[in-house]
VMD Tcl script that builds the backbone (N, CA, C; Angstrom):
set m [mol new atoms 273]
animate dup $m
set s [atomselect $m all]
$s set {name element resname resid chain x y z} {
  {N N UNK 1 A -10.822 -10.311 -4.278}
  {CA C UNK 1 A -9.454 -10.116 -3.842}
  {C C UNK 1 A -8.539 -10.256 -5.057}
  {N N UNK 2 A -7.645 -9.320 -5.227}
  {CA C UNK 2 A -6.781 -9.266 -6.406}
  {C C UNK 2 A -5.501 -10.080 -6.195}
  {N N UNK 3 A -5.136 -10.840 -7.208}
  {CA C UNK 3 A -3.890 -11.583 -7.214}
  {C C UNK 3 A -2.768 -10.638 -7.644}
  {N N UNK 4 A -1.626 -10.721 -6.984}
  {CA C UNK 4 A -0.491 -9.850 -7.320}
  {C C UNK 4 A -0.042 -9.996 -8.764}
  {N N UNK 5 A -0.261 -11.160 -9.358}
  {CA C UNK 5 A 0.161 -11.383 -10.745}
  {C C UNK 5 A -0.567 -10.479 -11.737}
  {N N UNK 6 A -1.698 -9.917 -11.328}
  {CA C UNK 6 A -2.478 -9.072 -12.219}
  {C C UNK 6 A -2.299 -7.580 -11.920}
  {N N UNK 7 A -1.371 -7.266 -11.023}
  {CA C UNK 7 A -1.070 -5.878 -10.681}
  {C C UNK 7 A 0.320 -5.527 -11.207}
  {N N UNK 8 A 0.643 -4.237 -11.283}
  {CA C UNK 8 A 1.986 -3.861 -11.748}
  {C C UNK 8 A 3.082 -4.528 -10.911}
  {N N UNK 9 A 4.183 -4.865 -11.542}
  {CA C UNK 9 A 5.310 -5.528 -10.884}
  {C C UNK 9 A 5.780 -4.759 -9.653}
  {N N UNK 10 A 5.703 -3.447 -9.702}
  {CA C UNK 10 A 6.172 -2.615 -8.589}
  {C C UNK 10 A 5.372 -2.859 -7.307}
  {N N UNK 11 A 4.131 -3.311 -7.432}
  {CA C UNK 11 A 3.321 -3.611 -6.244}
  {C C UNK 11 A 3.937 -4.788 -5.496}
  {N N UNK 12 A 4.228 -5.859 -6.218}
  {CA C UNK 12 A 4.858 -7.038 -5.604}
  {C C UNK 12 A 6.223 -6.672 -5.032}
  {N N UNK 13 A 7.023 -5.921 -5.777}
  {CA C UNK 13 A 8.347 -5.520 -5.305}
  {C C UNK 13 A 8.258 -4.720 -4.007}
  {N N UNK 14 A 7.296 -3.803 -3.944}
  {CA C UNK 14 A 7.122 -2.989 -2.742}
  {C C UNK 14 A 6.684 -3.854 -1.568}
  {N N UNK 15 A 5.769 -4.786 -1.800}
  {CA C UNK 15 A 5.308 -5.671 -0.735}
  {C C UNK 15 A 6.458 -6.527 -0.202}
  {N N UNK 16 A 7.291 -7.033 -1.090}
  {CA C UNK 16 A 8.456 -7.815 -0.649}
  {C C UNK 16 A 9.406 -6.964 0.186}
  {N N UNK 17 A 9.598 -5.706 -0.199}
  {CA C UNK 17 A 10.456 -4.806 0.577}
  {C C UNK 17 A 9.874 -4.547 1.963}
  {N N UNK 18 A 8.566 -4.349 2.031}
  {CA C UNK 18 A 7.911 -4.120 3.325}
  {C C UNK 18 A 8.141 -5.324 4.230}
  {N N UNK 19 A 7.923 -6.509 3.696}
  {CA C UNK 19 A 8.053 -7.738 4.485}
  {C C UNK 19 A 9.497 -7.986 4.932}
  {N N UNK 20 A 10.466 -7.485 4.174}
  {CA C UNK 20 A 11.865 -7.708 4.527}
  {C C UNK 20 A 12.410 -6.636 5.472}
  {N N UNK 21 A 11.580 -5.620 5.789}
  {CA C UNK 21 A 12.042 -4.558 6.684}
  {C C UNK 21 A 12.854 -3.491 5.982}
  {N N UNK 22 A 12.709 -3.392 4.680}
  {CA C UNK 22 A 13.435 -2.410 3.865}
  {C C UNK 22 A 13.224 -1.001 4.424}
  {N N UNK 23 A 14.281 -0.198 4.414}
  {CA C UNK 23 A 14.217 1.181 4.887}
  {C C UNK 23 A 13.867 2.084 3.699}
  {N N UNK 24 A 12.606 2.468 3.591}
  {CA C UNK 24 A 12.146 3.291 2.482}
  {C C UNK 24 A 12.681 4.707 2.582}
  {N N UNK 25 A 12.849 5.341 1.429}
  {CA C UNK 25 A 13.455 6.673 1.396}
  {C C UNK 25 A 12.454 7.800 1.622}
  {N N UNK 26 A 11.183 7.566 1.327}
  {CA C UNK 26 A 10.221 8.648 1.505}
  {C C UNK 26 A 9.749 8.685 2.953}
  {N N UNK 27 A 9.701 9.872 3.528}
  {CA C UNK 27 A 9.366 10.007 4.954}
  {C C UNK 27 A 7.950 9.538 5.287}
  {N N UNK 28 A 7.045 9.489 4.317}
  {CA C UNK 28 A 5.671 9.052 4.580}
  {C C UNK 28 A 5.515 7.526 4.550}
  {N N UNK 29 A 6.490 6.822 3.990}
  {CA C UNK 29 A 6.388 5.364 3.928}
  {C C UNK 29 A 6.450 4.770 5.330}
  {N N UNK 30 A 5.446 3.958 5.651}
  {CA C UNK 30 A 5.337 3.367 6.978}
  {C C UNK 30 A 4.542 4.217 7.952}
  {N N UNK 31 A 4.061 5.372 7.480}
  {CA C UNK 31 A 3.287 6.245 8.364}
  {C C UNK 31 A 1.851 5.740 8.504}
  {N N UNK 32 A 1.166 6.259 9.494}
  {CA C UNK 32 A -0.213 5.854 9.764}
  {C C UNK 32 A -1.131 6.346 8.651}
  {N N UNK 33 A -1.962 5.435 8.170}
  {CA C UNK 33 A -3.012 5.780 7.221}
  {C C UNK 33 A -4.317 5.807 8.007}
  {N N UNK 34 A -4.999 6.930 8.001}
  {CA C UNK 34 A -6.166 7.130 8.870}
  {C C UNK 34 A -7.497 6.678 8.276}
  {N N UNK 35 A -7.538 6.305 7.021}
  {CA C UNK 35 A -8.769 5.827 6.386}
  {C C UNK 35 A -9.883 6.874 6.464}
  {N N UNK 36 A -9.521 8.136 6.275}
  {CA C UNK 36 A -10.513 9.210 6.364}
  {C C UNK 36 A -11.581 9.108 5.273}
  {N N UNK 37 A -11.264 8.433 4.178}
  {CA C UNK 37 A -12.232 8.240 3.101}
  {C C UNK 37 A -13.256 7.165 3.451}
  {N N UNK 38 A -12.961 6.370 4.498}
  {CA C UNK 38 A -13.826 5.270 4.937}
  {C C UNK 38 A -14.097 4.253 3.839}
  {N N UNK 39 A -13.094 3.998 3.010}
  {CA C UNK 39 A -13.243 3.007 1.947}
  {C C UNK 39 A -12.717 1.633 2.362}
  {N N UNK 40 A -11.978 1.583 3.457}
  {CA C UNK 40 A -11.457 0.329 3.989}
  {C C UNK 40 A -12.257 -0.046 5.232}
  {N N UNK 41 A -12.188 -1.300 5.653}
  {CA C UNK 41 A -12.880 -1.673 6.895}
  {C C UNK 41 A -12.416 -0.786 8.055}
  {N N UNK 42 A -13.360 -0.434 8.926}
  {CA C UNK 42 A -13.040 0.427 10.060}
  {C C UNK 42 A -12.137 -0.301 11.046}
  {N N UNK 43 A -11.065 0.382 11.426}
  {CA C UNK 43 A -10.119 -0.128 12.420}
  {C C UNK 43 A -9.686 1.046 13.279}
  {N N UNK 44 A -8.997 0.747 14.349}
  {CA C UNK 44 A -8.461 1.797 15.207}
  {C C UNK 44 A -7.420 2.611 14.443}
  {N N UNK 45 A -7.327 3.906 14.747}
  {CA C UNK 45 A -6.279 4.720 14.138}
  {C C UNK 45 A -4.937 4.150 14.561}
  {N N UNK 46 A -4.073 3.956 13.591}
  {CA C UNK 46 A -2.768 3.348 13.825}
  {C C UNK 46 A -2.699 1.910 13.347}
  {N N UNK 47 A -3.852 1.317 13.021}
  {CA C UNK 47 A -3.865 -0.068 12.530}
  {C C UNK 47 A -3.457 -0.177 11.064}
  {N N UNK 48 A -3.570 0.909 10.310}
  {CA C UNK 48 A -3.172 0.906 8.898}
  {C C UNK 48 A -1.896 1.704 8.709}
  {N N UNK 49 A -1.002 1.186 7.855}
  {CA C UNK 49 A 0.220 1.896 7.455}
  {C C UNK 49 A 0.229 2.002 5.937}
  {N N UNK 50 A 0.793 3.105 5.420}
  {CA C UNK 50 A 0.822 3.312 3.969}
  {C C UNK 50 A 2.250 3.310 3.436}
  {N N UNK 51 A 2.394 2.868 2.190}
  {CA C UNK 51 A 3.688 2.782 1.516}
  {C C UNK 51 A 3.528 3.193 0.058}
  {N N UNK 52 A 4.503 3.898 -0.448}
  {CA C UNK 52 A 4.515 4.329 -1.843}
  {C C UNK 52 A 4.876 3.159 -2.749}
  {N N UNK 53 A 4.115 2.992 -3.813}
  {CA C UNK 53 A 4.468 2.055 -4.879}
  {C C UNK 53 A 5.041 2.921 -6.001}
  {N N UNK 54 A 6.338 2.768 -6.316}
  {CA C UNK 54 A 6.958 3.627 -7.329}
  {C C UNK 54 A 6.256 3.551 -8.684}
  {N N UNK 55 A 6.265 4.670 -9.365}
  {CA C UNK 55 A 5.703 4.769 -10.703}
  {C C UNK 55 A 6.807 5.240 -11.637}
  {N N UNK 56 A 7.054 4.499 -12.703}
  {CA C UNK 56 A 8.095 4.869 -13.660}
  {C C UNK 56 A 7.794 6.229 -14.285}
  {N N UNK 57 A 8.824 6.997 -14.491}
  {CA C UNK 57 A 8.754 8.307 -15.147}
  {C C UNK 57 A 7.899 9.331 -14.388}
  {N N UNK 58 A 7.771 9.143 -13.066}
  {CA C UNK 58 A 7.078 10.124 -12.228}
  {C C UNK 58 A 8.083 10.628 -11.204}
  {N N UNK 59 A 8.291 11.943 -11.179}
  {CA C UNK 59 A 9.316 12.528 -10.313}
  {C C UNK 59 A 8.890 12.592 -8.844}
  {N N UNK 60 A 7.587 12.696 -8.577}
  {CA C UNK 60 A 7.125 12.768 -7.194}
  {C C UNK 60 A 6.676 11.382 -6.724}
  {N N UNK 61 A 5.956 11.306 -5.633}
  {CA C UNK 61 A 5.489 10.020 -5.102}
  {C C UNK 61 A 4.485 9.327 -6.006}
  {N N UNK 62 A 3.834 10.055 -6.848}
  {CA C UNK 62 A 2.810 9.454 -7.692}
  {C C UNK 62 A 1.564 9.146 -6.881}
  {N N UNK 63 A 0.675 8.346 -7.450}
  {CA C UNK 63 A -0.623 8.101 -6.817}
  {C C UNK 63 A -0.811 6.664 -6.330}
  {N N UNK 64 A 0.201 5.826 -6.503}
  {CA C UNK 64 A 0.046 4.418 -6.143}
  {C C UNK 64 A 0.538 4.154 -4.721}
  {N N UNK 65 A -0.278 3.429 -3.941}
  {CA C UNK 65 A 0.061 3.110 -2.558}
  {C C UNK 65 A -0.377 1.699 -2.195}
  {N N UNK 66 A 0.338 1.131 -1.243}
  {CA C UNK 66 A -0.112 -0.050 -0.534}
  {C C UNK 66 A -0.482 0.391 0.867}
  {N N UNK 67 A -1.605 -0.089 1.366}
  {CA C UNK 67 A -2.030 0.167 2.738}
  {C C UNK 67 A -2.167 -1.203 3.393}
  {N N UNK 68 A -1.488 -1.364 4.519}
  {CA C UNK 68 A -1.444 -2.668 5.186}
  {C C UNK 68 A -1.907 -2.514 6.629}
  {N N UNK 69 A -2.794 -3.414 7.047}
  {CA C UNK 69 A -3.289 -3.375 8.423}
  {C C UNK 69 A -2.392 -4.221 9.322}
  {N N UNK 70 A -2.491 -3.974 10.617}
  {CA C UNK 70 A -1.719 -4.753 11.589}
  {C C UNK 70 A -2.042 -6.236 11.518}
  {N N UNK 71 A -3.275 -6.564 11.141}
  {CA C UNK 71 A -3.649 -7.980 11.070}
  {C C UNK 71 A -3.403 -8.597 9.695}
  {N N UNK 72 A -2.664 -7.867 8.826}
  {CA C UNK 72 A -2.193 -8.452 7.573}
  {C C UNK 72 A -3.029 -8.212 6.335}
  {N N UNK 73 A -4.118 -7.452 6.442}
  {CA C UNK 73 A -4.877 -7.127 5.238}
  {C C UNK 73 A -4.061 -6.161 4.390}
  {N N UNK 74 A -4.093 -6.369 3.070}
  {CA C UNK 74 A -3.304 -5.558 2.145}
  {C C UNK 74 A -4.245 -4.951 1.118}
  {N N UNK 75 A -4.112 -3.645 0.917}
  {CA C UNK 75 A -4.943 -2.935 -0.055}
  {C C UNK 75 A -4.041 -2.115 -0.964}
  {N N UNK 76 A -4.431 -2.048 -2.244}
  {CA C UNK 76 A -3.683 -1.285 -3.243}
  {C C UNK 76 A -4.592 -0.230 -3.850}
  {N N UNK 77 A -4.051 0.975 -4.012}
  {CA C UNK 77 A -4.741 2.038 -4.740}
  {C C UNK 77 A -3.790 2.599 -5.787}
  {N N UNK 78 A -4.303 2.832 -6.970}
  {CA C UNK 78 A -3.483 3.457 -8.013}
  {C C UNK 78 A -3.997 4.853 -8.345}
  {N N UNK 79 A -4.980 5.327 -7.554}
  {CA C UNK 79 A -5.569 6.637 -7.811}
  {C C UNK 79 A -5.627 7.497 -6.536}
  {N N UNK 80 A -4.605 7.355 -5.724}
  {CA C UNK 80 A -4.426 8.158 -4.503}
  {C C UNK 80 A -5.646 8.111 -3.591}
  {N N UNK 81 A -6.010 6.905 -3.176}
  {CA C UNK 81 A -7.039 6.652 -2.169}
  {C C UNK 81 A -8.475 6.856 -2.648}
  {N N UNK 82 A -8.696 6.974 -3.940}
  {CA C UNK 82 A -10.072 7.089 -4.436}
  {C C UNK 82 A -10.761 5.732 -4.458}
  {N N UNK 83 A -9.999 4.689 -4.827}
  {CA C UNK 83 A -10.506 3.317 -4.841}
  {C C UNK 83 A -9.407 2.386 -4.336}
  {N N UNK 84 A -9.817 1.236 -3.834}
  {CA C UNK 84 A -8.870 0.237 -3.322}
  {C C UNK 84 A -9.225 -1.133 -3.857}
  {N N UNK 85 A -8.187 -1.956 -3.990}
  {CA C UNK 85 A -8.356 -3.377 -4.293}
  {C C UNK 85 A -7.682 -4.138 -3.164}
  {N N UNK 86 A -8.362 -5.108 -2.592}
  {CA C UNK 86 A -7.689 -5.953 -1.606}
  {C C UNK 86 A -6.772 -6.907 -2.355}
  {N N UNK 87 A -5.593 -7.130 -1.811}
  {CA C UNK 87 A -4.557 -7.919 -2.478}
  {C C UNK 87 A -4.283 -9.172 -1.655}
  {N N UNK 88 A -4.129 -10.305 -2.345}
  {CA C UNK 88 A -3.734 -11.535 -1.666}
  {C C UNK 88 A -2.286 -11.415 -1.242}
  {N N UNK 89 A -1.983 -11.894 -0.052}
  {CA C UNK 89 A -0.635 -11.832 0.490}
  {C C UNK 89 A 0.307 -12.744 -0.273}
  {N N UNK 90 A 1.579 -12.432 -0.217}
  {CA C UNK 90 A 2.616 -13.281 -0.793}
  {C C UNK 90 A 2.847 -14.427 0.183}
  {N N UNK 91 A 2.852 -15.634 -0.307}
  {CA C UNK 91 A 3.068 -16.809 0.557}
  {C C UNK 91 A 4.509 -16.941 0.928}
}
mol reanalyze $m
mol bondsrecalc $m
mol representation Tube
mol addrep $m
């Protein structure tokens, strides 16, 4: 499980925004992540939500995402769902 201190600052910032109910600007933020790659533990469709982690000097959404389950599991990908790291929650 990855500690947030070892990930880009934008990951922690995005997680704090999610927890505070921040209204994200991208229409896909907060949408259902279906886990079609089957790289995360199997859950019901709708149990995972995805959020964009901003990338400096990238005009589009980039490849970084946080995926969060209803039961609080947090996963980070920096390569657009090719690999994931489980992230420890912010206390």
